[in-house]
N, C-alpha and C positions, 0 to 999 in steps of 0.2 A: 504494500500500500504506500502510495506517495504521501509525503508529509504535508502537502498542500492540495488536498482534493478540490477540484473545480478551478484551481489556479494554474496547474501545469499537468501535462499528460506525457505518457510514454508512447512513442510512435515508432512503428516499423516503416521502412521505406517502401514506397510504391514506385514502380517503374514500368516502362513499356518494353523493356528488354526481356526477350524470351531465352533466358539462360537456364541451363539444366537444373540448377539448385533453387530457382525461383518458383513460387507457387502462383498459378493462375487464379485470379479472383473469380472470374466467370460469373456464375449465377449468385454468388455470395453478396453482390451489391444489393443494398436495401434502397439507397438513393444515390444518384450521381453517376451512374454508368454512362460512359461514352460509347455508343454502339460502333463508332468508327475506329476505336482503339481497344486493344486487349491490355488489361492491367495485370501486373504480377507483383507479388509481395516478396521482399527479401528480409526474412525474419532475423537475420544476423546483423542487419543494419538498423540499430535502434538508437533513440535519443529522446531527450525530453524537450518539450516546447511549452512555453508560457501561453496561457489563455489569451493574453493581449496580443500575441504574435500570430494567432490564427486568423488568416485572411483567405477568403475564397476557398473554403474546404472542398475537397474533391468529391465527397459524398460519405456515405455510411455503409459499412459491411456488417454481415450477420455476426451474432455472438459466437456461433459455431466456428466460423472462419477465424475470428479473433482468437478463440481458445486454441485452435489448431496452431496458429502462428506463435502463440505463447509457448506451447509445448515444444515447437521446433526451436525457438529461441533458447529455451532452457536446455535442450539437448546440445545445442551448439556451445553454449556457455559451459556446460558440464564437461564436454569433450575438450574444450580449450583449456579448462582448468587442469584436467588430468595430464595434459601434455607438458605442463610446466612444473609438475611437482614430483 
């Protein structure tokens, strides 16, 4: 849980690059899908963003897709941690 709920968010990168490790958003869009472009999520590219910095959001995705990306991010972080220790 973030220390400042509603003031900052953890975000995973969205891209239009169809790389093997990216996950296609597909039908997981709730709002904001661009039918002319396919979006992918890179769950290893995460960061925080302040609420005041959010401008022109791309849309919303389903909770199920978000949960899957959280799991993939955790797997990546776990595997990265074990390679350093």
